[in-house]
N, C-alpha and C positions, 0 to 999 in steps of 0.2 A: 096672580102670579105669574109672570112672564115663564112659558115653558124653555127649559136650557136644552140645548143640543151641542155636541161634540163635534169638531171638525179638526182636521189635521191641514196645516198650512206649510207649505215651502217657504223656509226662511231667505231662500235665495231669490225665487222667481215669483212668490206669491201664490203658487198652484194650490188648489184645494183638494181634499181627498177625504171620502167618507170614512177610511180606515187607514191604521198605520202602515206604511210602507217603507222599506229600508231604503229604496231607491226612487227619487222623485221622476214620476213618469213624463213631467214636462220638461225638466232642463236636465236631468240624469245625474243629480249630484246626490250623494249618499249622506244619509241620516241627518236629513235637513227638514224632515216632516216633523212637526211639533203639536201637540195637542193645544186646542184652544176652545175655550167655551164661549158660545155667543146665545144671545137672545132674540128669538123669533121675533118679537115685537120689534126689537132694534133694528133687525135686519130689514123689516119691512118699512121702519121710518127712514131708513137711509135709501132704500131704493125709491122710496116716494119722493125724498128731498132731491134726487137727481132728475126728477121730470116735473118739476114746478113750475119750470119756465117755458112758455111757449112762444114761437113766432112764426107768424104767417108767410107760408112759402111765395116768394116773388121772382120775377125775371131778374138773372144776375144783371142785366144792363140796368136795372132800376136802383141797384144799392148805390146809396150815398158814396161818392169817392171823395169826400172831404178829408184831408190830410189828418192823421192821427196827431192830436196835440202831444208835445214832448216838454219835459223839464229836464235841466242839467242836474247832474250827480254832485258837480264841484269837481271831479276828477276827469281830465282830458281823456286818460288812457281808457277808464272804464266806460265813458260816454262813447268811445270809439268802438269798443267790443260789442255794446248794446246796439249799435247801429244809429248813434247820435242821439241818446239819452232816455230817460225814462218814460213810459206810456202808462197814463192812469189806466187802472183795470188791469194791468198785467202781472205776472207772478213769475218769479225768477228764482231758480235754483241755484245756489252757489256752494260747491263742494270743494274739498282738498284735504290733504293730511291734518292732523292735529299740529298747531302752531305755526301753521303755514301764513295765516295772516288774515283768515276769514272774517273773524269778528272786528278785529281792527280795521279792515276797510269798511265794513258795512257801517261802524260806529262813526268813521270819518264821514261818509255819506251822509249818515243822519244829521251831523252837524251842520254839513254845509247845505242840505236841503233847508233844515230849521231855521238858519240865518237868513234864507231867502224868503221867508215869512210863511212857509207851509208847516202846518202842524204834523208831527212825526211820533210814532209809538214804537218803542224798542222793548220787545216782550223777550225774557231770558228765562230759560228752563233749566239752565245749567249753573249758573252764579246769582248771586245776591245784587240787589240794586246798589250796594254800597261798593261791592267789586267793580260794577260797571262805571260806577262814579269816579272811582279810582282810575281807571283805565281811562275815561273822558277827560279827567286832569292832566294826565301825561300826554294823550294825544291834542290836546287843546280842543276838544270836541264839546265844550259846553254851550248851549244855546237855551234860550228862553222857550222855544217851541219844540223841546225835545223832552219827551215823556218816556219814562221807565217804568217797566212792570215786570217783577219776578213772578211768573205764574206758569203752571204746567197744564191746567184743566183746559180743556178747549172751549167748553161753554162759556167760561169766564172770561177767556180771550175774546171770544165773540161779543160778549156785553160790553167789554171794554172798548172794542172797536166801534160797537153802534152808538156807544155813549160820547166817546171822545171824537169821534169822526175825523181821523187823521187821513193825510193824503198819502203818507208812506207808512208802511208796517213792515217791521223785522221780527222774524221768528227764529230764535236761536237756542236749541236747534229742533227739527222736526222729530228727531227721534227721542226726544224728553217730552212731547205733547201726547196727552192722552184725552180719549172720549170716555166719559163714565157708563155709558150704557155697552161699552165693548170689555168684556171680562179680561181679556189679555194685558200684558205688560205693556207699557211705553216702550217703543222701538221695535214691537213684534211688527209683523206685516201687516195685520189687520188694523192696527193703531196708525201705521203710517200711511197706510192708503185712505182709511177713513178721514183722518185729519187733514191731508193734504186735500183730497176731494172738497172737504168743509170749506178750507181756505180758500180754494179756487172758487166756490160759488160766493163765498164772503166778498172777495176781491172783485169778481166781476159784477155782482149786484150793487156794491157801494161804490165802485169805482177808484179802489184803494191799491196803489201799487204796492206790491207784497215781495219782499225777499225772505227766501227762506234758506236756512244754511242745513246743510246735510253732513253726514259723516260719509268715511269711505272705510272699505275693508281693507284687510291687510295686504291684499293685492294690488290695491290702488282704485278698485273699483266702487261706485257708488253703492252705499249700504242701502238696503230696503229694496221693495219690489220695483220691478221696471215700470210698472204703471206710474210711479212716481215722475219718471222722465217724461213720460207721455202726458200727463196732466198740465205741468207748468208750460209756460210760453217760451222761456229761455233756460238753457243749462250752462253755466259757467263753471269752468273746472281750473283750480290753481294747480300750476307746476312749478318745481323748484326743489331744492333741496333744503332742509329747514336750517342747516348750518351756513346756507349760501345767504349773500346780502339781497340777492334779486328774486324777484317773483315774475312768472309768466301768467296771466289770466287768458284762457282760451274758451270760446264759446264752441261748444259742440252741438247746441241746439238754438235756433234763434227765429222765431216766426217773425220778427220785426226788423231783421238785418241779415248780414252776411255771417257765415259762421268761419270764414277763413281770416277774419282780424283777429290779432291778438293784443293784450295790454301788457305792458312791461312797468315792474314796480320796482323799487329798492326799498329794502327794510332798514329803518332808521329808529333810533331812540324815540322820534316822535311819530313812529307808526310808518305805512306804507307811502311812499313819495313816487310820483309819476316820473317816468323816465322817457323823454321824448327822443333822444338820441340813442336809438337801440344798437348801433353798430359800435359805439364806444363802450357800452356795456359788455359785449360779447368779445371784445378784442383787447384784453389786457394787455400789459407791457409784455413783449414775446420776441423771441428771437428765432430766425428760420431754422428749422430743424428738421431731422428724418422723420418721415410719416405725420407731419403736420400741414395740413392744407387749408387755406381760406376760402369758405364758399359764400357767394353771394346768393342767399335764398331770398324768396319772397313770401311774406306772410300777409294776405290780404292785398292792401294797396301799399304796403311798407316793405321796402328792401332793406335786409340787414345782412351785415357780415358776420360770418360764425367760423369759428376755428373747430377743424374737425381733425382728431387725432386718431392715428392707427397704431396697434402695436402687433407685429407677426413673429411670433417665437416657436421654434421647434419643441415639440413633445413626444415624450415616449408612450403617453397614453393614448387609446384609442377608444371610441371616436374622438378626435380632436376638439377643443372647446370654441364655441363661438359666442361671445358676448359683448352686448351693447344694450344700453337703457335708453339711448337717443336716438338711434336708427333701427328700421324694422330688421331683424333678424334674416328674415327672407330675402330682404333686397341684398345683403351682404352676402349671402349664400350663393346668390345668381351672379354677383359680380366676381365672387371667387372662382365660380364654374366658368367665367368667360376669360378670365386671367389664366386659368391652368389650361383650358381647351385653344385658344385662340392665340396667346403668347407663351405657351409652354413653361408657364411659371409653376415650379412644383409647390404650390402653397397650399395645395388641400391637407396636407399631414400635418399642417401647423396650428397651433393655438392663435384665434385671432380675436382681439378686443379693439373695439371702436367706441369713442366717446367724444363729446362734444365739449368746449369750454363753458361752463356754467351749467351743463347739464341739460341745456335746450333740446327739445326734440324736433327732428326735421325729417320730413317726409314728402318730397316732391321729385319728380324726375331729374330734374336740373343738379341733384346732388350725387348722381351715378358716377359721373367723370371724376369729380373730386375725391371721392370715398375710393375708387378703384386706384386712381395714383398714390394716395396716402398709403394704400395697403401694398402696393408694388414698391414705393419707397422704403417702407419699414422692412419689407422682405429682402430687399436687395441693399439695404442699409447705405442709402445713398441719398444726398441732400437735394432737395427741389431748387428751382429757379428762384432766387431771391425777390422780394416784394412781388410775388404772383397770386392772382386769384384765378380760380377755376371752375368753370361750370359746363353742365351739358350732359344729355340723356344718353347712356350707352345701350345698344341694341345687343341681342344675343350672338349675332355675328361680329360683334366687336366694333360696329360702325358707331360713330358719335353723331346723335341726332339734334335738330335746332329745339330749343325750349322757347316759352312764353316768356314776355317783358323783359327782354336781354337788354334794352336802353335803359331800364330803371336800374338793372343790375350793374352796368357799366359805369354808369353816372355815380352811383354810390361807392364803387371801388374808386374812383378817381377822387371824390371827395375825401375820401380816407387815406389818400396818398399813395396807394399802390402804382406801380409803374406796366407792370406786366398782367395781360389777362387772355388766359387760354380759354378758346370759346368755340362752339360748334362752327363749321365753314359756312353752313346756311343762316347763322345769325350775324357774321361778319358784316354783309351788305347793309344790315339794319342800322348799324351802329358806327361803321367806318367813317362816314361822312362827317359826323359830328364830334367823333372822339378820337380819331386818328393822329390828331397833331397834340393831344393831351396825354396819351398812354400809349403803350406799343402793344397792339392787338396780334394775337398768334393763332390763327384759324386753323383747326384739324378735323378731318373726317373720318379718324378711325382712333381706336385707342393705341396702336402702336405708335403712330405719330405723335399722340399727345404724350406717351411717357418719353419719347425721344427729346421732344421739346421741354418737358418739365423736367427731366432729370438729365441736363446736359453732361457730357463726358468732361471730367475733372472735377465736378462738383462732389 
């Protein structure tokens, strides 16, 4: 009989300890160490399984440079995020809040791939096969080569994959799968780590492209040990509010493509639909208002216009509140300090709220100037120049610095019908020749000039 041993595993970072501790020595979280029983024989098997594949060392110049073959998912937005489609043998982790659309998107991908003649296996550990069939009816996702299996046991899942030989495998979700030789419950650090490692070996050895669906914590972080993110080739994260109609799919790790691209989807009765025209999604019918600025941001190769709204209000409470789910709070604090120091705006004692229309997260230097102007507009209670778009980086001394991809930003603003563009003076030369006759370009070299132009007297 296998000898049992006890260890304490942190449910946040996966660190192990021989005895219980109130505070995890690795991540510093309190009361996260949980007792788990494991078999010495099972541990030996797991360690051996990780070292069964050997490759002879060779010179890097001798490695075959043949391009990896890809196949399409049927969703242009998902293919964009993945870097051009799916690669055989790759393993992809997709995570997001409950109800955001993870299962709907992957089921639609299964149907698209199966209709192309490729065999697909959808393994569900949370729902029954009948429930998946009902969703497939609603999403029009029925296909002859799409197979469904309700299973939680990893060994039986491995058997089904080896017997069926699918080209695409979906595991929904990794927190419900367990290995029988591990004593801990499904969803524990040990189970998630070992099951993920097993799926990685299975995917690489058989050339099966694998989607793993993962849960998130109440803080919005990926549940389970950090090793889960290191094992997979690609990590995709859904953003967007459950009650909103749109979703943003962002790659935070991608071994086969860029991590700067995003995919945009709209939630409909028939599932998630691609949204190729991003600017129209984030620019609903709006009127020029106080504290509202249009920002031409760039995500990967795609420019999109986003409405940024700021509200500055006096408060008797100290310290004042700074709130934003769409912009980094540290960036807002920096801009507030610049406004207070360089422009003498007594804004530091006010509550500050910043949001974007639709809740999309923006994080690039080009958003500095529009956010600062939105804050100043709300503080002064003055309207901004109508039909204007603003972009530029703000330095600590109040200077406005040039940003990259200014031509794409201006062209997208013109396409959406805006007539005034406030931009850094150093970017003016790049776009003036091709765009001066289509739109009014207003170059600035410091924050004070930008405020004078964006908030003209009488507005």
